[in-house]
N, CA, C and O atoms as a GROMACS GRO file, in nm:
protein
  468
    1UNK      N    1   3.757  -0.340   3.145
    1UNK     CA    2   3.645  -0.267   3.151
    1UNK      C    3   3.534  -0.354   3.099
    1UNK      O    4   3.560  -0.450   3.028
    2UNK      N    5   3.401  -0.322   3.136
    2UNK     CA    6   3.291  -0.384   3.087
    2UNK      C    7   3.238  -0.332   2.958
    2UNK      O    8   3.286  -0.229   2.911
    3UNK      N    9   3.144  -0.395   2.899
    3UNK     CA   10   3.104  -0.360   2.760
    3UNK      C   11   3.044  -0.224   2.765
    3UNK      O   12   3.070  -0.153   2.668
    4UNK      N   13   2.967  -0.171   2.860
    4UNK     CA   14   2.911  -0.031   2.869
    4UNK      C   15   3.008   0.059   2.872
    4UNK      O   16   2.997   0.162   2.806
    5UNK      N   17   3.114   0.035   2.947
    5UNK     CA   18   3.237   0.138   2.957
    5UNK      C   19   3.305   0.136   2.823
    5UNK      O   20   3.355   0.240   2.780
    6UNK      N   21   3.311   0.034   2.759
    6UNK     CA   22   3.388   0.038   2.625
    6UNK      C   23   3.290   0.126   2.524
    6UNK      O   24   3.332   0.215   2.449
    7UNK      N   25   3.176   0.092   2.535
    7UNK     CA   26   3.080   0.170   2.451
    7UNK      C   27   3.088   0.317   2.475
    7UNK      O   28   3.094   0.396   2.380
    8UNK      N   29   3.088   0.357   2.600
    8UNK     CA   30   3.092   0.496   2.621
    8UNK      C   31   3.226   0.563   2.588
    8UNK      O   32   3.229   0.679   2.548
    9UNK      N   33   3.334   0.491   2.605
    9UNK     CA   34   3.459   0.532   2.578
    9UNK      C   35   3.487   0.553   2.419
    9UNK      O   36   3.567   0.637   2.377
   10UNK      N   37   3.412   0.471   2.340
   10UNK     CA   38   3.426   0.488   2.185
   10UNK      C   39   3.322   0.542   2.110
   10UNK      O   40   3.333   0.568   1.991
   11UNK      N   41   3.207   0.560   2.183
   11UNK     CA   42   3.092   0.613   2.101
   11UNK      C   43   3.011   0.503   2.036
   11UNK      O   44   2.902   0.532   1.986
   12UNK      N   45   3.053   0.391   2.035
   12UNK     CA   46   2.982   0.261   1.981
   12UNK      C   47   2.870   0.234   2.065
   12UNK      O   48   2.872   0.273   2.182
   13UNK      N   49   2.777   0.173   2.020
   13UNK     CA   50   2.662   0.107   2.091
   13UNK      C   51   2.706  -0.030   2.152
   13UNK      O   52   2.803  -0.090   2.106
   14UNK      N   53   2.636  -0.076   2.254
   14UNK     CA   54   2.667  -0.206   2.312
   14UNK      C   55   2.628  -0.303   2.206
   14UNK      O   56   2.698  -0.403   2.190
   15UNK      N   57   2.526  -0.283   2.135
   15UNK     CA   58   2.493  -0.383   2.023
   15UNK      C   59   2.596  -0.385   1.908
   15UNK      O   60   2.620  -0.488   1.845
   16UNK      N   61   2.653  -0.270   1.885
   16UNK     CA   62   2.764  -0.271   1.774
   16UNK      C   63   2.878  -0.342   1.824
   16UNK      O   64   2.940  -0.414   1.745
   17UNK      N   65   2.920  -0.329   1.959
   17UNK     CA   66   3.035  -0.413   2.006
   17UNK      C   67   3.020  -0.547   2.004
   17UNK      O   68   3.110  -0.625   1.972
   18UNK      N   69   2.887  -0.587   2.043
   18UNK     CA   70   2.859  -0.732   2.048
   18UNK      C   71   2.870  -0.783   1.893
   18UNK      O   72   2.925  -0.890   1.867
   19UNK      N   73   2.815  -0.700   1.793
   19UNK     CA   74   2.832  -0.747   1.660
   19UNK      C   75   2.977  -0.740   1.617
   19UNK      O   76   3.013  -0.822   1.532
   20UNK      N   77   3.059  -0.660   1.660
   20UNK     CA   78   3.206  -0.677   1.641
   20UNK      C   79   3.260  -0.803   1.684
   20UNK      O   80   3.335  -0.869   1.611
   21UNK      N   81   3.223  -0.842   1.806
   21UNK     CA   82   3.268  -0.967   1.864
   21UNK      C   83   3.215  -1.082   1.773
   21UNK      O   84   3.291  -1.175   1.743
   22UNK      N   85   3.091  -1.080   1.730
   22UNK     CA   86   3.032  -1.198   1.658
   22UNK      C   87   3.106  -1.218   1.523
   22UNK      O   88   3.123  -1.330   1.473
   23UNK      N   89   3.151  -1.096   1.466
   23UNK     CA   90   3.227  -1.110   1.338
   23UNK      C   91   3.375  -1.142   1.346
   23UNK      O   92   3.447  -1.158   1.247
   24UNK      N   93   3.414  -1.149   1.472
   24UNK     CA   94   3.558  -1.187   1.493
   24UNK      C   95   3.642  -1.063   1.481
   24UNK      O   96   3.763  -1.072   1.461
   25UNK      N   97   3.577  -0.942   1.494
   25UNK     CA   98   3.674  -0.817   1.491
   25UNK      C   99   3.727  -0.779   1.626
   25UNK      O  100   3.822  -0.702   1.635
   26UNK      N  101   3.663  -0.834   1.743
   26UNK     CA  102   3.698  -0.794   1.883
   26UNK      C  103   3.683  -0.910   1.973
   26UNK      O  104   3.576  -0.971   1.981
   27UNK      N  105   3.793  -0.941   2.042
   27UNK     CA  106   3.792  -1.060   2.130
   27UNK      C  107   3.810  -1.027   2.276
   27UNK      O  108   3.922  -1.011   2.326
   28UNK      N  109   3.695  -1.015   2.346
   28UNK     CA  110   3.717  -0.988   2.492
   28UNK      C  111   3.748  -1.106   2.570
   28UNK      O  112   3.722  -1.220   2.530
   29UNK      N  113   3.804  -1.079   2.681
   29UNK     CA  114   3.820  -1.199   2.788
   29UNK      C  115   3.686  -1.214   2.845
   29UNK      O  116   3.595  -1.132   2.829
   30UNK      N  117   3.679  -1.337   2.921
   30UNK     CA  118   3.554  -1.357   2.990
   30UNK      C  119   3.589  -1.400   3.140
   30UNK      O  120   3.680  -1.476   3.174
   31UNK      N  121   3.503  -1.340   3.218
   31UNK     CA  122   3.520  -1.369   3.362
   31UNK      C  123   3.465  -1.512   3.384
   31UNK      O  124   3.417  -1.573   3.288
   32UNK      N  125   3.471  -1.565   3.507
   32UNK     CA  126   3.437  -1.704   3.537
   32UNK      C  127   3.280  -1.720   3.520
   32UNK      O  128   3.227  -1.829   3.497
   33UNK      N  129   3.219  -1.611   3.532
   33UNK     CA  130   3.067  -1.616   3.503
   33UNK      C  131   3.030  -1.576   3.370
   33UNK      O  132   2.910  -1.568   3.343
   34UNK      N  133   3.120  -1.550   3.279
   34UNK     CA  134   3.096  -1.534   3.148
   34UNK      C  135   3.084  -1.395   3.100
   34UNK      O  136   3.069  -1.376   2.980
   35UNK      N  137   3.090  -1.290   3.189
   35UNK     CA  138   3.095  -1.155   3.149
   35UNK      C  139   3.213  -1.107   3.068
   35UNK      O  140   3.327  -1.145   3.095
   36UNK      N  141   3.186  -1.025   2.972
   36UNK     CA  142   3.297  -0.977   2.881
   36UNK      C  143   3.379  -0.872   2.962
   36UNK      O  144   3.326  -0.788   3.035
   37UNK      N  145   3.509  -0.885   2.944
   37UNK     CA  146   3.602  -0.786   3.007
   37UNK      C  147   3.690  -0.742   2.893
   37UNK      O  148   3.743  -0.830   2.825
   38UNK      N  149   3.709  -0.620   2.867
   38UNK     CA  150   3.788  -0.562   2.770
   38UNK      C  151   3.922  -0.487   2.819
   38UNK      O  152   3.921  -0.414   2.919
   39UNK      N  153   4.023  -0.507   2.750
   39UNK     CA  154   4.134  -0.440   2.792
   39UNK      C  155   4.136  -0.299   2.724
   39UNK      O  156   4.059  -0.266   2.635
   40UNK      N  157   4.238  -0.216   2.780
   40UNK     CA  158   4.240  -0.076   2.726
   40UNK      C  159   4.272  -0.074   2.577
   40UNK      O  160   4.240   0.028   2.515
   41UNK      N  161   4.332  -0.177   2.512
   41UNK     CA  162   4.367  -0.185   2.384
   41UNK      C  163   4.229  -0.199   2.295
   41UNK      O  164   4.226  -0.172   2.175
   42UNK      N  165   4.126  -0.240   2.364
   42UNK     CA  166   4.005  -0.261   2.287
   42UNK      C  167   3.935  -0.117   2.249
   42UNK      O  168   3.855  -0.106   2.155
   43UNK      N  169   3.970  -0.020   2.325
   43UNK     CA  170   3.914   0.120   2.278
   43UNK      C  171   3.992   0.147   2.150
   43UNK      O  172   3.924   0.187   2.056
   44UNK      N  173   4.106   0.133   2.131
   44UNK     CA  174   4.180   0.173   1.995
   44UNK      C  175   4.125   0.071   1.896
   44UNK      O  176   4.107   0.111   1.781
   45UNK      N  177   4.098  -0.050   1.926
   45UNK     CA  178   4.055  -0.139   1.831
   45UNK      C  179   3.909  -0.114   1.787
   45UNK      O  180   3.880  -0.136   1.670
   46UNK      N  181   3.823  -0.070   1.868
   46UNK     CA  182   3.681  -0.035   1.834
   46UNK      C  183   3.694   0.093   1.742
   46UNK      O  184   3.636   0.102   1.633
   47UNK      N  185   3.777   0.192   1.797
   47UNK     CA  186   3.784   0.320   1.716
   47UNK      C  187   3.838   0.281   1.572
   47UNK      O  188   3.790   0.341   1.475
   48UNK      N  189   3.930   0.189   1.555
   48UNK     CA  190   3.982   0.143   1.428
   48UNK      C  191   3.871   0.084   1.344
   48UNK      O  192   3.848   0.126   1.230
   49UNK      N  193   3.800  -0.016   1.402
   49UNK     CA  194   3.686  -0.080   1.330
   49UNK      C  195   3.587   0.027   1.282
   49UNK      O  196   3.544   0.023   1.167
   50UNK      N  197   3.552   0.121   1.366
   50UNK     CA  198   3.452   0.217   1.332
   50UNK      C  199   3.501   0.312   1.209
   50UNK      O  200   3.427   0.352   1.119
   51UNK      N  201   3.637   0.339   1.222
   51UNK     CA  202   3.692   0.414   1.110
   51UNK      C  203   3.683   0.336   0.977
   51UNK      O  204   3.634   0.386   0.876
   52UNK      N  205   3.733   0.211   0.981
   52UNK     CA  206   3.722   0.130   0.867
   52UNK      C  207   3.582   0.106   0.816
   52UNK      O  208   3.566   0.098   0.695
   53UNK      N  209   3.480   0.094   0.897
   53UNK     CA  210   3.342   0.084   0.852
   53UNK      C  211   3.298   0.218   0.798
   53UNK      O  212   3.216   0.212   0.706
   54UNK      N  213   3.336   0.336   0.837
   54UNK     CA  214   3.300   0.460   0.779
   54UNK      C  215   3.370   0.485   0.639
   54UNK      O  216   3.324   0.563   0.556
   55UNK      N  217   3.484   0.412   0.621
   55UNK     CA  218   3.558   0.424   0.503
   55UNK      C  219   3.509   0.322   0.403
   55UNK      O  220   3.574   0.309   0.299
   56UNK      N  221   3.407   0.252   0.423
   56UNK     CA  222   3.348   0.160   0.341
   56UNK      C  223   3.389   0.016   0.344
   56UNK      O  224   3.345  -0.065   0.262
   57UNK      N  225   3.472  -0.014   0.435
   57UNK     CA  226   3.519  -0.163   0.448
   57UNK      C  227   3.394  -0.237   0.511
   57UNK      O  228   3.329  -0.185   0.602
   58UNK      N  229   3.364  -0.361   0.457
   58UNK     CA  230   3.263  -0.435   0.524
   58UNK      C  231   3.334  -0.520   0.639
   58UNK      O  232   3.455  -0.537   0.632
   59UNK      N  233   3.266  -0.569   0.736
   59UNK     CA  234   3.322  -0.637   0.840
   59UNK      C  235   3.402  -0.757   0.796
   59UNK      O  236   3.504  -0.787   0.859
   60UNK      N  237   3.362  -0.828   0.689
   60UNK     CA  238   3.434  -0.937   0.642
   60UNK      C  239   3.567  -0.903   0.602
   60UNK      O  240   3.662  -0.977   0.630
   61UNK      N  241   3.580  -0.791   0.535
   61UNK     CA  242   3.715  -0.749   0.504
   61UNK      C  243   3.806  -0.703   0.629
   61UNK      O  244   3.924  -0.736   0.643
   62UNK      N  245   3.732  -0.621   0.717
   62UNK     CA  246   3.807  -0.586   0.830
   62UNK      C  247   3.866  -0.704   0.918
   62UNK      O  248   3.972  -0.696   0.980
   63UNK      N  249   3.785  -0.812   0.915
   63UNK     CA  250   3.833  -0.935   0.973
   63UNK      C  251   3.963  -0.979   0.927
   63UNK      O  252   4.040  -1.039   1.002
   64UNK      N  253   3.990  -0.949   0.803
   64UNK     CA  254   4.119  -1.005   0.733
   64UNK      C  255   4.239  -0.900   0.759
   64UNK      O  256   4.357  -0.929   0.737
   65UNK      N  257   4.199  -0.786   0.804
   65UNK     CA  258   4.300  -0.684   0.826
   65UNK      C  259   4.332  -0.667   0.974
   65UNK      O  260   4.268  -0.728   1.059
   66UNK      N  261   4.427  -0.587   1.002
   66UNK     CA  262   4.467  -0.551   1.133
   66UNK      C  263   4.527  -0.422   1.139
   66UNK      O  264   4.583  -0.376   1.039
   67UNK      N  265   4.521  -0.359   1.248
   67UNK     CA  266   4.584  -0.214   1.262
   67UNK      C  267   4.738  -0.240   1.234
   67UNK      O  268   4.792  -0.345   1.269
   68UNK      N  269   4.798  -0.148   1.176
   68UNK     CA  270   4.940  -0.148   1.155
   68UNK      C  271   4.992   0.000   1.154
   68UNK      O  272   4.921   0.098   1.135
   69UNK      N  273   5.126   0.002   1.177
   69UNK     CA  274   5.178   0.127   1.190
   69UNK      C  275   5.235   0.189   1.068
   69UNK      O  276   5.278   0.304   1.068
   70UNK      N  277   5.236   0.104   0.956
   70UNK     CA  278   5.294   0.155   0.845
   70UNK      C  279   5.285   0.044   0.727
   70UNK      O  280   5.246  -0.071   0.749
   71UNK      N  281   5.324   0.091   0.598
   71UNK     CA  282   5.308   0.004   0.482
   71UNK      C  283   5.394  -0.123   0.498
   71UNK      O  284   5.366  -0.230   0.445
   72UNK      N  285   5.497  -0.102   0.571
   72UNK     CA  286   5.593  -0.229   0.591
   72UNK      C  287   5.534  -0.336   0.672
   72UNK      O  288   5.586  -0.447   0.668
   73UNK      N  289   5.436  -0.316   0.741
   73UNK     CA  290   5.364  -0.415   0.818
   73UNK      C  291   5.244  -0.485   0.766
   73UNK      O  292   5.180  -0.565   0.834
   74UNK      N  293   5.217  -0.453   0.646
   74UNK     CA  294   5.101  -0.493   0.562
   74UNK      C  295   5.144  -0.625   0.495
   74UNK      O  296   5.249  -0.628   0.432
   75UNK      N  297   5.066  -0.735   0.507
   75UNK     CA  298   5.103  -0.865   0.443
   75UNK      C  299   5.042  -0.851   0.297
   75UNK      O  300   4.952  -0.771   0.271
   76UNK      N  301   5.094  -0.929   0.213
   76UNK     CA  302   5.052  -0.943   0.079
   76UNK      C  303   4.896  -0.972   0.068
   76UNK      O  304   4.828  -0.918  -0.019
   77UNK      N  305   4.843  -1.063   0.165
   77UNK     CA  306   4.713  -1.088   0.174
   77UNK      C  307   4.629  -0.968   0.206
   77UNK      O  308   4.524  -0.943   0.146
   78UNK      N  309   4.680  -0.892   0.304
   78UNK     CA  310   4.601  -0.771   0.353
   78UNK      C  311   4.591  -0.681   0.235
   78UNK      O  312   4.481  -0.638   0.201
   79UNK      N  313   4.710  -0.648   0.166
   79UNK     CA  314   4.717  -0.568   0.055
   79UNK      C  315   4.619  -0.605  -0.049
   79UNK      O  316   4.554  -0.516  -0.104
   80UNK      N  317   4.603  -0.729  -0.079
   80UNK     CA  318   4.496  -0.781  -0.175
   80UNK      C  319   4.360  -0.731  -0.135
   80UNK      O  320   4.282  -0.675  -0.212
   81UNK      N  321   4.336  -0.758   0.002
   81UNK     CA  322   4.193  -0.729   0.056
   81UNK      C  323   4.175  -0.568   0.030
   81UNK      O  324   4.068  -0.523  -0.012
   82UNK      N  325   4.271  -0.497   0.054
   82UNK     CA  326   4.241  -0.358   0.038
   82UNK      C  327   4.217  -0.313  -0.119
   82UNK      O  328   4.130  -0.232  -0.150
   83UNK      N  329   4.300  -0.371  -0.205
   83UNK     CA  330   4.280  -0.363  -0.352
   83UNK      C  331   4.136  -0.406  -0.384
   83UNK      O  332   4.061  -0.335  -0.451
   84UNK      N  333   4.102  -0.521  -0.337
   84UNK     CA  334   3.967  -0.584  -0.372
   84UNK      C  335   3.863  -0.478  -0.329
   84UNK      O  336   3.774  -0.451  -0.410
   85UNK      N  337   3.866  -0.420  -0.216
   85UNK     CA  338   3.757  -0.338  -0.155
   85UNK      C  339   3.784  -0.205  -0.237
   85UNK      O  340   3.683  -0.141  -0.265
   86UNK      N  341   3.892  -0.160  -0.274
   86UNK     CA  342   3.903  -0.042  -0.353
   86UNK      C  343   3.828  -0.064  -0.484
   86UNK      O  344   3.752   0.024  -0.526
   87UNK      N  345   3.848  -0.182  -0.550
   87UNK     CA  346   3.783  -0.212  -0.682
   87UNK      C  347   3.630  -0.213  -0.674
   87UNK      O  348   3.558  -0.173  -0.765
   88UNK      N  349   3.584  -0.263  -0.558
   88UNK     CA  350   3.444  -0.268  -0.525
   88UNK      C  351   3.384  -0.144  -0.511
   88UNK      O  352   3.276  -0.125  -0.566
   89UNK      N  353   3.442  -0.051  -0.442
   89UNK     CA  354   3.398   0.092  -0.416
   89UNK      C  355   3.397   0.166  -0.550
   89UNK      O  356   3.304   0.243  -0.574
   90UNK      N  357   3.501   0.148  -0.643
   90UNK     CA  358   3.511   0.208  -0.764
   90UNK      C  359   3.391   0.157  -0.844
   90UNK      O  360   3.317   0.234  -0.905
   91UNK      N  361   3.377   0.041  -0.843
   91UNK     CA  362   3.250  -0.002  -0.927
   91UNK      C  363   3.122   0.038  -0.878
   91UNK      O  364   3.029   0.054  -0.956
   92UNK      N  365   3.110   0.054  -0.754
   92UNK     CA  366   2.978   0.118  -0.693
   92UNK      C  367   2.970   0.270  -0.734
   92UNK      O  368   2.865   0.323  -0.769
   93UNK      N  369   3.084   0.330  -0.727
   93UNK     CA  370   3.090   0.479  -0.771
   93UNK      C  371   3.043   0.495  -0.910
   93UNK      O  372   2.959   0.579  -0.941
   94UNK      N  373   3.106   0.403  -1.005
   94UNK     CA  374   3.072   0.420  -1.154
   94UNK      C  375   2.929   0.389  -1.164
   94UNK      O  376   2.853   0.461  -1.230
   95UNK      N  377   2.890   0.288  -1.104
   95UNK     CA  378   2.739   0.259  -1.124
   95UNK      C  379   2.645   0.382  -1.072
   95UNK      O  380   2.545   0.419  -1.133
   96UNK      N  381   2.685   0.431  -0.969
   96UNK     CA  382   2.601   0.548  -0.911
   96UNK      C  383   2.621   0.673  -1.007
   96UNK      O  384   2.524   0.744  -1.031
   97UNK      N  385   2.728   0.697  -1.056
   97UNK     CA  386   2.753   0.800  -1.157
   97UNK      C  387   2.674   0.791  -1.270
   97UNK      O  388   2.626   0.894  -1.319
   98UNK      N  389   2.648   0.656  -1.332
   98UNK     CA  390   2.580   0.627  -1.446
   98UNK      C  391   2.436   0.659  -1.411
   98UNK      O  392   2.370   0.725  -1.490
   99UNK      N  393   2.381   0.614  -1.290
   99UNK     CA  394   2.242   0.644  -1.267
   99UNK      C  395   2.221   0.782  -1.255
   99UNK      O  396   2.115   0.829  -1.297
  100UNK      N  397   2.314   0.863  -1.197
  100UNK     CA  398   2.294   1.005  -1.195
  100UNK      C  399   2.282   1.071  -1.330
  100UNK      O  400   2.196   1.155  -1.353
  101UNK      N  401   2.379   1.028  -1.425
  101UNK     CA  402   2.370   1.070  -1.560
  101UNK      C  403   2.224   1.042  -1.622
  101UNK      O  404   2.158   1.129  -1.679
  102UNK      N  405   2.187   0.923  -1.604
  102UNK     CA  406   2.042   0.875  -1.680
  102UNK      C  407   1.943   0.973  -1.592
  102UNK      O  408   1.854   1.030  -1.656
  103UNK      N  409   1.950   0.993  -1.475
  103UNK     CA  410   1.844   1.076  -1.402
  103UNK      C  411   1.849   1.216  -1.455
  103UNK      O  412   1.746   1.282  -1.467
  104UNK      N  413   1.967   1.263  -1.486
  104UNK     CA  414   1.975   1.398  -1.525
  104UNK      C  415   1.913   1.414  -1.681
  104UNK      O  416   1.858   1.514  -1.726
  105UNK      N  417   1.934   1.304  -1.743
  105UNK     CA  418   1.848   1.303  -1.879
  105UNK      C  419   1.716   1.304  -1.860
  105UNK      O  420   1.649   1.375  -1.935
  106UNK      N  421   1.654   1.230  -1.762
  106UNK     CA  422   1.506   1.238  -1.743
  106UNK      C  423   1.476   1.388  -1.701
  106UNK      O  424   1.374   1.443  -1.743
  107UNK      N  425   1.554   1.445  -1.630
  107UNK     CA  426   1.524   1.580  -1.571
  107UNK      C  427   1.518   1.680  -1.699
  107UNK      O  428   1.436   1.771  -1.709
  108UNK      N  429   1.620   1.647  -1.800
  108UNK     CA  430   1.626   1.740  -1.914
  108UNK      C  431   1.497   1.709  -2.000
  108UNK      O  432   1.434   1.797  -2.059
  109UNK      N  433   1.465   1.587  -2.001
  109UNK     CA  434   1.356   1.546  -2.085
  109UNK      C  435   1.222   1.620  -2.041
  109UNK      O  436   1.139   1.658  -2.124
  110UNK      N  437   1.207   1.636  -1.908
  110UNK     CA  438   1.080   1.689  -1.861
  110UNK      C  439   1.097   1.842  -1.845
  110UNK      O  440   1.008   1.914  -1.800
  111UNK      N  441   1.205   1.883  -1.882
  111UNK     CA  442   1.232   2.033  -1.899
  111UNK      C  443   1.272   2.100  -1.761
  111UNK      O  444   1.251   2.219  -1.739
  112UNK      N  445   1.328   2.017  -1.675
  112UNK     CA  446   1.381   2.061  -1.562
  112UNK      C  447   1.529   2.030  -1.557
  112UNK      O  448   1.573   1.917  -1.534
  113UNK      N  449   1.608   2.142  -1.581
  113UNK     CA  450   1.753   2.112  -1.615
  113UNK      C  451   1.839   2.147  -1.484
  113UNK      O  452   1.961   2.168  -1.490
  114UNK      N  453   1.769   2.151  -1.371
  114UNK     CA  454   1.842   2.181  -1.248
  114UNK      C  455   1.949   2.069  -1.220
  114UNK      O  456   1.913   1.951  -1.220
  115UNK      N  457   2.069   2.103  -1.198
  115UNK     CA  458   2.178   2.010  -1.179
  115UNK      C  459   2.220   2.000  -1.018
  115UNK      O  460   2.209   2.091  -0.936
  116UNK      N  461   2.264   1.886  -0.996
  116UNK     CA  462   2.302   1.855  -0.853
  116UNK      C  463   2.441   1.858  -0.838
  116UNK      O  464   2.487   1.812  -0.734
  117UNK      N  465   2.520   1.908  -0.928
  117UNK     CA  466   2.675   1.900  -0.919
  117UNK      C  467   2.730   1.991  -0.812
  117UNK      O  468   2.851   1.997  -0.791
   0.00000   0.00000   0.00000
């Protein structure tokens, strides 16, 4: 299938699919004239990439991972990437929570005690 067909099948943009290729996340075959040709497996791969991006994984981490059917298929290196990304997200969450607390202190100071909980 061509890039436009892959985009339509996955809901991704053509630009996003080209980005996935640039990042090493997707490897299409090429025709003699250089056009990209994707196999049916590319649909699942793009859907997986998009799911990983929605879950907070950056493309550099996704490039180190691969789809797998269960925990027994994960290598120690891949497990380390997942733990590193979890720690990164936890740190971001804590920083945002601290900012939220400080902001609520400012709201209390100005007499506006509305909470966003």
